[in-house]
C-alpha positions as CSV (number, residue, x, y, z in Angstrom):
1,M,6.1,10.9,13.2
2,K,7.4,10.1,16.8
3,V,10.3,8.0,16.7
4,H,12.2,7.2,20.2
5,I,16.1,7.8,21.0
6,P,17.6,4.7,23.0
7,S,20.5,6.3,25.4
8,P,23.7,5.1,23.1
9,L,22.3,8.1,20.5
10,L,21.4,10.6,22.8
11,S,24.5,12.3,21.5
12,Y,22.8,13.0,17.9
13,T,20.0,14.5,19.5
14,K,21.6,16.4,22.0
15,N,19.6,14.6,24.6
16,E,16.5,14.4,23.0
17,K,14.8,11.5,23.7
18,E,11.7,11.7,21.0
19,V,12.7,13.4,18.0
20,E,10.4,14.0,14.9
21,A,11.3,12.7,11.4
22,N,8.7,12.4,8.8
23,G,8.8,9.2,5.5
24,G,6.4,7.1,3.6
25,T,8.9,4.0,4.6
26,L,11.4,3.3,7.3
27,T,14.2,4.2,5.4
28,E,12.5,7.5,3.9
29,V,12.4,8.4,8.2
30,L,16.3,7.2,8.9
31,A,17.0,9.2,6.0
32,D,14.8,12.3,7.3
33,L,16.6,11.6,11.0
34,E,19.8,11.4,9.7
35,R,19.1,15.1,7.8
36,R,18.6,16.4,11.9
37,H,20.7,14.7,13.0
38,P,24.1,14.2,11.0
39,G,25.7,10.8,11.6
40,I,23.1,9.1,13.5
41,R,21.7,6.6,10.4
42,F,25.1,5.4,10.4
43,R,24.7,3.9,13.7
44,M,22.0,1.7,12.8
45,I,22.6,1.1,9.4
46,D,25.6,-1.1,8.1
47,E,27.6,-0.2,4.6
48,Q,25.2,-2.6,2.6
49,E,22.4,-0.9,3.7
50,K,21.3,-3.5,6.5
51,M,20.5,-3.0,9.9
52,R,22.9,-3.5,12.0
53,P,23.2,-6.6,14.4
54,H,22.9,-4.6,17.5
55,I,19.8,-2.3,16.5
56,R,15.9,-2.8,17.0
57,F,13.7,-1.1,15.4
58,F,9.7,-1.2,16.2
59,V,6.9,0.2,14.8
60,N,3.3,0.8,17.6
61,G,4.8,-2.2,19.3
62,E,5.9,-4.5,16.5
63,Q,9.3,-5.5,15.6
64,T,10.2,-5.0,12.1
65,F,13.0,-6.2,10.1
66,D,11.7,-4.1,6.7
67,L,13.0,-1.1,6.1
68,S,10.7,-0.4,3.2
69,M,7.6,-0.9,5.3
70,T,5.0,1.6,4.8
71,L,4.5,4.4,7.5
72,R,1.8,6.6,7.8
73,A,2.7,9.8,10.0
74,S,0.5,9.1,13.3
75,D,3.2,5.9,13.8
76,E,5.9,5.7,16.3
77,I,9.0,4.0,16.3
78,F,11.0,2.9,18.5
79,I,14.8,2.3,18.0
80,V,16.4,0.0,20.6
81,Q,20.3,-0.5,21.1
82,A,21.0,-4.2,22.5
83,L,23.8,-3.9,25.1
84,S,26.4,-6.6,25.2
85,G,29.6,-7.3,26.9
86,G,31.8,-9.5,28.7
């Protein structure tokens, strides 16, 4: 399925803004992304297997917090990283 990568994570995908990944759940897709682009998963998921606070996942335009969400091969995932600063 198609996964859209935010600018802060492009260094992991060799500047590819859109990559392919496989999996039946969001967890499996993230594992496949990690296999294809080592180090990217840790920027999105913490040591307790929770989404990092600055990361959001959208599947077909709908925000989800459920990493076990069932996905279809035709789904499109957008990873959004919030910017912060002061």
